[in-house]
VEXDO-641592 format. One record per atom (N, C-alpha, C): residue number from 1; residue in one letter; chain; atom name; x, y, z. Coordinates in nm, 3 decimals. Last residue first. Layout:
<lokols>
[NUM, 'A', 'A', 'CA', [X, Y, Z]] ...
</lokols>
This chain:
<lokols>
[112, 'W', 'A', 'N', [-0.572, 9.194, 4.054]] [112, 'W', 'A', 'CA', [-0.437, 9.200, 4.001]] [112, 'W', 'A', 'C', [-0.327, 9.137, 4.076]] [111, 'M', 'A', 'N', [-0.819, 8.930, 4.142]] [111, 'M', 'A', 'CA', [-0.759, 9.080, 4.150]] [111, 'M', 'A', 'C', [-0.622, 9.081, 4.081]] [110, 'T', 'A', 'N', [-0.905, 8.674, 3.916]] [110, 'T', 'A', 'CA', [-0.876, 8.738, 4.037]] [110, 'T', 'A', 'C', [-0.833, 8.892, 4.042]] [109, 'V', 'A', 'N', [-1.088, 8.420, 3.774]] [109, 'V', 'A', 'CA', [-1.053, 8.572, 3.747]] [109, 'V', 'A', 'C', [-1.043, 8.627, 3.887]] [108, 'E', 'A', 'N', [-1.022, 8.092, 3.722]] [108, 'E', 'A', 'CA', [-1.067, 8.191, 3.824]] [108, 'E', 'A', 'C', [-1.002, 8.317, 3.796]] [107, 'I', 'A', 'N', [-1.120, 7.841, 3.519]] [107, 'I', 'A', 'CA', [-1.032, 7.962, 3.530]] [107, 'I', 'A', 'C', [-1.092, 8.060, 3.618]] [106, 'T', 'A', 'N', [-1.153, 7.506, 3.460]] [106, 'T', 'A', 'CA', [-1.201, 7.620, 3.543]] [106, 'T', 'A', 'C', [-1.092, 7.723, 3.559]] [105, 'K', 'A', 'N', [-1.168, 7.338, 3.175]] [105, 'K', 'A', 'CA', [-1.067, 7.380, 3.281]] [105, 'K', 'A', 'C', [-1.139, 7.511, 3.332]] [104, 'E', 'A', 'N', [-1.283, 7.034, 3.010]] [104, 'E', 'A', 'CA', [-1.294, 7.178, 3.062]] [104, 'E', 'A', 'C', [-1.197, 7.213, 3.168]] [103, 'V', 'A', 'N', [-1.262, 6.848, 2.711]] [103, 'V', 'A', 'CA', [-1.220, 6.861, 2.852]] [103, 'V', 'A', 'C', [-1.253, 7.012, 2.891]] [102, 'F', 'A', 'N', [-1.424, 6.600, 2.487]] [102, 'F', 'A', 'CA', [-1.371, 6.744, 2.530]] [102, 'F', 'A', 'C', [-1.330, 6.749, 2.681]] [101, 'I', 'A', 'N', [-1.581, 6.452, 2.248]] [101, 'I', 'A', 'CA', [-1.463, 6.436, 2.337]] [101, 'I', 'A', 'C', [-1.420, 6.580, 2.366]] [100, 'N', 'A', 'N', [-1.796, 6.489, 2.095]] [100, 'N', 'A', 'CA', [-1.833, 6.422, 2.222]] [100, 'N', 'A', 'C', [-1.698, 6.399, 2.309]] [99, 'A', 'A', 'N', [-1.716, 6.596, 1.866]] [99, 'A', 'A', 'CA', [-1.766, 6.692, 1.961]] [99, 'A', 'A', 'C', [-1.806, 6.623, 2.097]] [98, 'D', 'A', 'N', [-1.456, 6.528, 1.667]] [98, 'D', 'A', 'CA', [-1.553, 6.451, 1.765]] [98, 'D', 'A', 'C', [-1.603, 6.538, 1.870]] [97, 'D', 'A', 'N', [-1.273, 6.689, 1.549]] [97, 'D', 'A', 'CA', [-1.347, 6.591, 1.466]] [97, 'D', 'A', 'C', [-1.441, 6.494, 1.546]] [96, 'S', 'A', 'N', [-1.158, 6.852, 1.743]] [96, 'S', 'A', 'CA', [-1.222, 6.910, 1.629]] [96, 'S', 'A', 'C', [-1.305, 6.815, 1.536]] [95, 'L', 'A', 'N', [-1.244, 6.817, 2.085]] [95, 'L', 'A', 'CA', [-1.167, 6.757, 1.972]] [95, 'L', 'A', 'C', [-1.245, 6.803, 1.851]] [94, 'T', 'A', 'N', [-1.253, 7.106, 2.270]] [94, 'T', 'A', 'CA', [-1.330, 6.992, 2.201]] [94, 'T', 'A', 'C', [-1.249, 6.943, 2.094]] [93, 'A', 'A', 'N', [-1.185, 7.272, 2.559]] [93, 'A', 'A', 'CA', [-1.124, 7.232, 2.441]] [93, 'A', 'A', 'C', [-1.201, 7.100, 2.388]] [92, 'K', 'A', 'N', [-1.303, 7.548, 2.741]] [92, 'K', 'A', 'CA', [-1.326, 7.431, 2.690]] [92, 'K', 'A', 'C', [-1.249, 7.392, 2.570]] [91, 'L', 'A', 'N', [-1.297, 7.724, 3.053]] [91, 'L', 'A', 'CA', [-1.232, 7.728, 2.916]] [91, 'L', 'A', 'C', [-1.255, 7.572, 2.867]] [90, 'T', 'A', 'N', [-1.533, 7.896, 3.249]] [90, 'T', 'A', 'CA', [-1.475, 7.773, 3.200]] [90, 'T', 'A', 'C', [-1.411, 7.787, 3.058]] [89, 'Y', 'A', 'N', [-1.487, 8.087, 3.561]] [89, 'Y', 'A', 'CA', [-1.530, 8.068, 3.418]] [89, 'Y', 'A', 'C', [-1.467, 7.939, 3.366]] [88, 'E', 'A', 'N', [-1.548, 8.245, 3.869]] [88, 'E', 'A', 'CA', [-1.488, 8.124, 3.788]] [88, 'E', 'A', 'C', [-1.558, 8.120, 3.664]] [87, 'G', 'A', 'N', [-1.457, 8.587, 3.962]] [87, 'G', 'A', 'CA', [-1.537, 8.459, 3.956]] [87, 'G', 'A', 'C', [-1.468, 8.361, 3.878]] [86, 'Y', 'A', 'N', [-1.530, 8.936, 3.981]] [86, 'Y', 'A', 'CA', [-1.440, 8.827, 3.992]] [86, 'Y', 'A', 'C', [-1.519, 8.692, 3.989]] [85, 'N', 'A', 'N', [-1.601, 9.224, 3.799]] [85, 'N', 'A', 'CA', [-1.649, 9.109, 3.885]] [85, 'N', 'A', 'C', [-1.539, 8.997, 3.873]] [84, 'Y', 'A', 'N', [-1.545, 9.453, 3.653]] [84, 'Y', 'A', 'CA', [-1.459, 9.420, 3.768]] [84, 'Y', 'A', 'C', [-1.509, 9.308, 3.853]] [83, 'D', 'A', 'N', [-1.685, 9.476, 3.418]] [83, 'D', 'A', 'CA', [-1.741, 9.536, 3.529]] [83, 'D', 'A', 'C', [-1.669, 9.507, 3.673]] [82, 'G', 'A', 'N', [-1.400, 9.457, 3.219]] [82, 'G', 'A', 'CA', [-1.548, 9.468, 3.230]] [82, 'G', 'A', 'C', [-1.591, 9.546, 3.341]] [81, 'A', 'A', 'N', [-1.146, 9.342, 3.192]] [81, 'A', 'A', 'CA', [-1.179, 9.408, 3.308]] [81, 'A', 'A', 'C', [-1.320, 9.428, 3.330]] [80, 'N', 'A', 'N', [-1.111, 9.015, 3.051]] [80, 'N', 'A', 'CA', [-1.152, 9.144, 3.038]] [80, 'N', 'A', 'C', [-1.188, 9.204, 3.171]] [79, 'S', 'A', 'N', [-0.845, 8.812, 3.048]] [79, 'S', 'A', 'CA', [-0.949, 8.826, 3.127]] [79, 'S', 'A', 'C', [-0.983, 8.980, 3.135]] [78, 'Y', 'A', 'N', [-0.775, 8.619, 2.760]] [78, 'Y', 'A', 'CA', [-0.763, 8.740, 2.827]] [78, 'Y', 'A', 'C', [-0.870, 8.769, 2.914]] [77, 'V', 'A', 'N', [-0.601, 8.332, 2.661]] [77, 'V', 'A', 'CA', [-0.726, 8.380, 2.734]] [77, 'V', 'A', 'C', [-0.688, 8.513, 2.799]] [76, 'T', 'A', 'N', [-0.473, 8.194, 2.372]] [76, 'T', 'A', 'CA', [-0.444, 8.284, 2.486]] [76, 'T', 'A', 'C', [-0.578, 8.333, 2.537]] [75, 'C', 'A', 'N', [-0.406, 7.854, 2.282]] [75, 'C', 'A', 'CA', [-0.485, 7.967, 2.277]] [75, 'C', 'A', 'C', [-0.427, 8.065, 2.394]] [74, 'T', 'A', 'N', [-0.337, 7.562, 2.085]] [74, 'T', 'A', 'CA', [-0.305, 7.654, 2.182]] [74, 'T', 'A', 'C', [-0.397, 7.773, 2.173]] [73, 'T', 'A', 'N', [-0.399, 7.364, 1.880]] [73, 'T', 'A', 'CA', [-0.379, 7.313, 2.030]] [73, 'T', 'A', 'C', [-0.338, 7.424, 2.121]] [72, 'G', 'A', 'N', [-0.452, 7.515, 1.648]] [72, 'G', 'A', 'CA', [-0.515, 7.379, 1.664]] [72, 'G', 'A', 'C', [-0.502, 7.326, 1.811]] [71, 'T', 'A', 'N', [-0.462, 7.846, 1.782]] [71, 'T', 'A', 'CA', [-0.406, 7.754, 1.680]] [71, 'T', 'A', 'C', [-0.492, 7.613, 1.710]] [70, 'I', 'A', 'N', [-0.527, 8.182, 1.855]] [70, 'I', 'A', 'CA', [-0.582, 8.038, 1.863]] [70, 'I', 'A', 'C', [-0.520, 7.967, 1.752]] [69, 'N', 'A', 'N', [-0.495, 8.438, 1.963]] [69, 'N', 'A', 'CA', [-0.376, 8.348, 1.922]] [69, 'N', 'A', 'C', [-0.411, 8.208, 1.916]] [68, 'S', 'A', 'N', [-0.770, 8.452, 2.192]] [68, 'S', 'A', 'CA', [-0.692, 8.504, 2.086]] [68, 'S', 'A', 'C', [-0.585, 8.409, 2.057]] [67, 'L', 'A', 'N', [-1.074, 8.501, 2.387]] [67, 'L', 'A', 'CA', [-0.969, 8.415, 2.321]] [67, 'L', 'A', 'C', [-0.903, 8.484, 2.206]] [66, 'K', 'A', 'N', [-1.179, 8.649, 2.677]] [66, 'K', 'A', 'CA', [-1.157, 8.678, 2.533]] [66, 'K', 'A', 'C', [-1.048, 8.576, 2.481]] [65, 'L', 'A', 'N', [-1.417, 8.630, 2.934]] [65, 'L', 'A', 'CA', [-1.280, 8.587, 2.886]] [65, 'L', 'A', 'C', [-1.283, 8.591, 2.726]] [64, 'R', 'A', 'N', [-1.679, 8.733, 2.926]] [64, 'R', 'A', 'CA', [-1.573, 8.796, 3.018]] [64, 'R', 'A', 'C', [-1.432, 8.761, 2.969]] [63, 'S', 'A', 'N', [-1.847, 8.578, 2.797]] [63, 'S', 'A', 'CA', [-1.765, 8.667, 2.716]] [63, 'S', 'A', 'C', [-1.674, 8.757, 2.799]] [62, 'N', 'A', 'N', [-1.804, 8.235, 2.913]] [62, 'N', 'A', 'CA', [-1.863, 8.375, 2.936]] [62, 'N', 'A', 'C', [-1.777, 8.468, 2.847]] [61, 'S', 'A', 'N', [-1.686, 7.996, 2.853]] [61, 'S', 'A', 'CA', [-1.828, 7.991, 2.907]] [61, 'S', 'A', 'C', [-1.893, 8.137, 2.921]] [60, 'V', 'A', 'N', [-1.504, 7.943, 2.547]] [60, 'V', 'A', 'CA', [-1.528, 7.996, 2.686]] [60, 'V', 'A', 'C', [-1.663, 8.007, 2.732]] [59, 'T', 'A', 'N', [-1.342, 7.727, 2.329]] [59, 'T', 'A', 'CA', [-1.469, 7.804, 2.356]] [59, 'T', 'A', 'C', [-1.447, 7.853, 2.513]] [58, 'W', 'A', 'N', [-1.148, 7.572, 2.060]] [58, 'W', 'A', 'CA', [-1.154, 7.641, 2.197]] [58, 'W', 'A', 'C', [-1.282, 7.717, 2.214]] [57, 'V', 'A', 'N', [-1.113, 7.267, 1.922]] [57, 'V', 'A', 'CA', [-1.183, 7.395, 1.903]] [57, 'V', 'A', 'C', [-1.191, 7.452, 2.042]] [56, 'V', 'A', 'N', [-0.801, 7.098, 1.843]] [56, 'V', 'A', 'CA', [-0.912, 7.111, 1.925]] [56, 'V', 'A', 'C', [-0.987, 7.247, 1.887]] [55, 'S', 'A', 'N', [-0.660, 6.827, 1.643]] [55, 'S', 'A', 'CA', [-0.658, 6.970, 1.695]] [55, 'S', 'A', 'C', [-0.801, 6.975, 1.778]] [54, 'K', 'A', 'N', [-0.398, 6.582, 1.566]] [54, 'K', 'A', 'CA', [-0.536, 6.623, 1.594]] [54, 'K', 'A', 'C', [-0.539, 6.762, 1.648]] [53, 'D', 'A', 'N', [-0.140, 6.485, 1.534]] [53, 'D', 'A', 'CA', [-0.228, 6.511, 1.416]] [53, 'D', 'A', 'C', [-0.371, 6.530, 1.444]] [52, 'S', 'A', 'N', [-0.001, 6.417, 1.761]] [52, 'S', 'A', 'CA', [0.014, 6.554, 1.704]] [52, 'S', 'A', 'C', [-0.065, 6.576, 1.581]] [51, 'V', 'A', 'N', [-0.048, 6.249, 2.072]] [51, 'V', 'A', 'CA', [-0.063, 6.250, 1.927]] [51, 'V', 'A', 'C', [-0.050, 6.395, 1.877]] [50, 'L', 'A', 'N', [0.050, 6.057, 2.345]] [50, 'L', 'A', 'CA', [0.045, 6.192, 2.291]] [50, 'L', 'A', 'C', [0.047, 6.175, 2.133]] [49, 'V', 'A', 'N', [-0.126, 5.783, 2.463]] [49, 'V', 'A', 'CA', [0.001, 5.824, 2.379]] [49, 'V', 'A', 'C', [-0.027, 5.959, 2.318]] [48, 'G', 'A', 'N', [-0.361, 5.695, 2.575]] [48, 'G', 'A', 'CA', [-0.252, 5.731, 2.665]] [48, 'G', 'A', 'C', [-0.121, 5.781, 2.591]] [47, 'N', 'A', 'N', [-0.533, 5.665, 2.348]] [47, 'N', 'A', 'CA', [-0.493, 5.541, 2.433]] [47, 'N', 'A', 'C', [-0.367, 5.577, 2.526]] [46, 'N', 'A', 'N', [-0.410, 5.957, 2.253]] [46, 'N', 'A', 'CA', [-0.504, 5.843, 2.198]] [46, 'N', 'A', 'C', [-0.448, 5.720, 2.269]] [45, 'Y', 'A', 'N', [-0.423, 6.288, 2.347]] [45, 'Y', 'A', 'CA', [-0.377, 6.155, 2.368]] [45, 'Y', 'A', 'C', [-0.472, 6.060, 2.299]] [44, 'I', 'A', 'N', [-0.332, 6.622, 2.326]] [44, 'I', 'A', 'CA', [-0.426, 6.529, 2.287]] [44, 'I', 'A', 'C', [-0.370, 6.396, 2.293]] [43, 'K', 'A', 'N', [-0.313, 6.919, 2.513]] [43, 'K', 'A', 'CA', [-0.240, 6.787, 2.486]] [43, 'K', 'A', 'C', [-0.333, 6.681, 2.450]] [42, 'A', 'A', 'N', [-0.347, 7.248, 2.465]] [42, 'A', 'A', 'CA', [-0.429, 7.127, 2.473]] [42, 'A', 'A', 'C', [-0.335, 7.011, 2.418]] [41, 'V', 'A', 'N', [-0.244, 7.529, 2.646]] [41, 'V', 'A', 'CA', [-0.213, 7.426, 2.545]] [41, 'V', 'A', 'C', [-0.290, 7.303, 2.572]] [40, 'Y', 'A', 'N', [-0.262, 7.877, 2.708]] [40, 'Y', 'A', 'CA', [-0.314, 7.737, 2.733]] [40, 'Y', 'A', 'C', [-0.270, 7.665, 2.609]] [39, 'N', 'A', 'N', [-0.162, 8.188, 2.863]] [39, 'N', 'A', 'CA', [-0.157, 8.091, 2.745]] [39, 'N', 'A', 'C', [-0.192, 7.942, 2.792]] [38, 'S', 'A', 'N', [-0.324, 8.473, 2.978]] [38, 'S', 'A', 'CA', [-0.247, 8.355, 3.005]] [38, 'S', 'A', 'C', [-0.251, 8.265, 2.881]] [37, 'S', 'A', 'N', [-0.359, 8.832, 3.055]] [37, 'S', 'A', 'CA', [-0.382, 8.712, 2.965]] [37, 'S', 'A', 'C', [-0.296, 8.594, 3.021]] [36, 'T', 'A', 'N', [-0.538, 9.083, 3.251]] [36, 'T', 'A', 'CA', [-0.408, 9.021, 3.194]] [36, 'T', 'A', 'C', [-0.460, 8.891, 3.111]] [35, 'D', 'A', 'N', [-0.768, 9.180, 3.371]] [35, 'D', 'A', 'CA', [-0.693, 9.274, 3.282]] [35, 'D', 'A', 'C', [-0.565, 9.212, 3.239]] [34, 'I', 'A', 'N', [-0.731, 8.984, 3.674]] [34, 'I', 'A', 'CA', [-0.818, 9.078, 3.575]] [34, 'I', 'A', 'C', [-0.736, 9.172, 3.496]] [33, 'P', 'A', 'N', [-0.529, 8.696, 3.658]] [33, 'P', 'A', 'CA', [-0.563, 8.819, 3.727]] [33, 'P', 'A', 'C', [-0.635, 8.910, 3.612]] [32, 'V', 'A', 'N', [-0.639, 8.383, 3.631]] [32, 'V', 'A', 'CA', [-0.596, 8.481, 3.549]] [32, 'V', 'A', 'C', [-0.636, 8.616, 3.622]] [31, 'T', 'A', 'N', [-0.576, 8.041, 3.736]] [31, 'T', 'A', 'CA', [-0.610, 8.175, 3.772]] [31, 'T', 'A', 'C', [-0.559, 8.280, 3.678]] [30, 'G', 'A', 'N', [-0.462, 7.815, 3.647]] [30, 'G', 'A', 'CA', [-0.597, 7.816, 3.691]] [30, 'G', 'A', 'C', [-0.650, 7.943, 3.732]] [29, 'D', 'A', 'N', [-0.257, 7.808, 3.342]] [29, 'D', 'A', 'CA', [-0.290, 7.861, 3.491]] [29, 'D', 'A', 'C', [-0.439, 7.835, 3.508]] [28, 'G', 'A', 'N', [-0.220, 7.501, 3.166]] [28, 'G', 'A', 'CA', [-0.211, 7.635, 3.176]] [28, 'G', 'A', 'C', [-0.279, 7.677, 3.325]] [27, 'I', 'A', 'N', [-0.337, 7.249, 2.955]] [27, 'I', 'A', 'CA', [-0.226, 7.292, 3.046]] [27, 'I', 'A', 'C', [-0.215, 7.443, 3.049]] [26, 'I', 'A', 'N', [-0.579, 7.008, 2.923]] [26, 'I', 'A', 'CA', [-0.544, 7.149, 2.901]] [26, 'I', 'A', 'C', [-0.434, 7.182, 3.016]] [25, 'E', 'A', 'N', [-0.595, 6.702, 2.762]] [25, 'E', 'A', 'CA', [-0.559, 6.774, 2.882]] [25, 'E', 'A', 'C', [-0.527, 6.917, 2.859]] [24, 'I', 'A', 'N', [-0.815, 6.459, 2.632]] [24, 'I', 'A', 'CA', [-0.751, 6.590, 2.619]] [24, 'I', 'A', 'C', [-0.720, 6.641, 2.753]] [23, 'T', 'A', 'N', [-0.829, 6.139, 2.453]] [23, 'T', 'A', 'CA', [-0.848, 6.209, 2.579]] [23, 'T', 'A', 'C', [-0.767, 6.362, 2.554]] [22, 'F', 'A', 'N', [-0.953, 5.871, 2.250]] [22, 'F', 'A', 'CA', [-0.893, 6.005, 2.263]] [22, 'F', 'A', 'C', [-0.928, 6.075, 2.394]] [21, 'N', 'A', 'N', [-0.915, 5.574, 2.166]] [21, 'N', 'A', 'CA', [-0.969, 5.631, 2.297]] [21, 'N', 'A', 'C', [-0.894, 5.768, 2.314]] [20, 'D', 'A', 'N', [-0.964, 5.346, 1.904]] [20, 'D', 'A', 'CA', [-0.921, 5.481, 1.956]] [20, 'D', 'A', 'C', [-1.000, 5.512, 2.076]] [19, 'A', 'A', 'N', [-0.916, 4.998, 1.965]] [19, 'A', 'A', 'CA', [-0.993, 5.109, 1.932]] [19, 'A', 'A', 'C', [-0.937, 5.241, 1.970]] [18, 'I', 'A', 'N', [-0.673, 4.788, 1.836]] [18, 'I', 'A', 'CA', [-0.716, 4.863, 1.961]] [18, 'I', 'A', 'C', [-0.796, 4.983, 1.899]] [17, 'V', 'A', 'N', [-0.670, 4.467, 1.736]] [17, 'V', 'A', 'CA', [-0.706, 4.604, 1.688]] [17, 'V', 'A', 'C', [-0.744, 4.682, 1.814]] [16, 'E', 'A', 'N', [-0.424, 4.208, 1.762]] [16, 'E', 'A', 'CA', [-0.550, 4.282, 1.822]] [16, 'E', 'A', 'C', [-0.553, 4.421, 1.789]] [15, 'E', 'A', 'N', [-0.349, 3.976, 1.528]] [15, 'E', 'A', 'CA', [-0.313, 4.115, 1.583]] [15, 'E', 'A', 'C', [-0.443, 4.170, 1.646]] [14, 'V', 'A', 'N', [-0.226, 3.661, 1.486]] [14, 'V', 'A', 'CA', [-0.354, 3.738, 1.525]] [14, 'V', 'A', 'C', [-0.300, 3.867, 1.585]] [13, 'S', 'A', 'N', [-0.105, 3.456, 1.243]] [13, 'S', 'A', 'CA', [-0.063, 3.563, 1.325]] [13, 'S', 'A', 'C', [-0.192, 3.635, 1.355]] [12, 'L', 'A', 'N', [-0.054, 3.120, 1.181]] [12, 'L', 'A', 'CA', [-0.143, 3.229, 1.193]] [12, 'L', 'A', 'C', [-0.088, 3.336, 1.287]] [11, 'T', 'A', 'N', [0.100, 2.877, 0.966]] [11, 'T', 'A', 'CA', [0.120, 2.974, 1.085]] [11, 'T', 'A', 'C', [0.026, 3.086, 1.075]] [10, 'I', 'A', 'N', [0.059, 2.543, 0.897]] [10, 'I', 'A', 'CA', [0.006, 2.685, 0.863]] [10, 'I', 'A', 'C', [0.032, 2.776, 0.993]] [9, 'T', 'A', 'N', [0.219, 2.280, 0.750]] [9, 'T', 'A', 'CA', [0.213, 2.365, 0.871]] [9, 'T', 'A', 'C', [0.163, 2.501, 0.823]] [8, 'D', 'A', 'N', [0.137, 1.949, 0.637]] [8, 'D', 'A', 'CA', [0.174, 2.089, 0.615]] [8, 'D', 'A', 'C', [0.157, 2.162, 0.741]] [7, 'F', 'A', 'N', [0.132, 1.620, 0.511]] [7, 'F', 'A', 'CA', [0.140, 1.709, 0.623]] [7, 'F', 'A', 'C', [0.185, 1.854, 0.574]] [6, 'V', 'A', 'N', [-0.058, 1.356, 0.384]] [6, 'V', 'A', 'CA', [0.019, 1.479, 0.350]] [6, 'V', 'A', 'C', [0.019, 1.575, 0.471]] [5, 'T', 'A', 'N', [-0.048, 1.016, 0.313]] [5, 'T', 'A', 'CA', [-0.071, 1.125, 0.413]] [5, 'T', 'A', 'C', [0.011, 1.247, 0.368]] [4, 'V', 'A', 'N', [-0.045, 0.788, 0.153]] [4, 'V', 'A', 'CA', [-0.086, 0.909, 0.095]] [4, 'V', 'A', 'C', [-0.113, 1.030, 0.195]] [3, 'D', 'A', 'N', [0.153, 0.518, 0.109]] [3, 'D', 'A', 'CA', [0.121, 0.611, 0.207]] [3, 'D', 'A', 'C', [0.074, 0.746, 0.144]] [2, 'K', 'A', 'N', [0.041, 0.223, -0.060]] [2, 'K', 'A', 'CA', [0.108, 0.358, -0.058]] [2, 'K', 'A', 'C', [0.060, 0.443, 0.054]] [1, 'T', 'A', 'N', [0.084, -0.116, -0.004]] [1, 'T', 'A', 'CA', [-0.002, 0.003, 0.005]] [1, 'T', 'A', 'C', [0.085, 0.115, -0.011]] 
</lokols>
């Protein structure tokens, strides 16, 4: 009789696909004296790794704070003297391509 058994080896490689998990961190002062400005940076992470190919949209909770020098990841916040009211306001950075991903930073307007 003839032996017709055939043997072969197949090697499989399985790669886990990790879903995107973006987070944002705002770096900058928590207080801004009245009639001065402060610079802020948004650091964007995907699964804990800093990325440079994403940007944010900056907004503030009150017209008391004025935004300027806006780029994809930086801005300057000016605390308008206005009526000289002090208080806490919010700076928000929202991922430009996903409005569900954002972070807020409380900024306290203080005396000079």
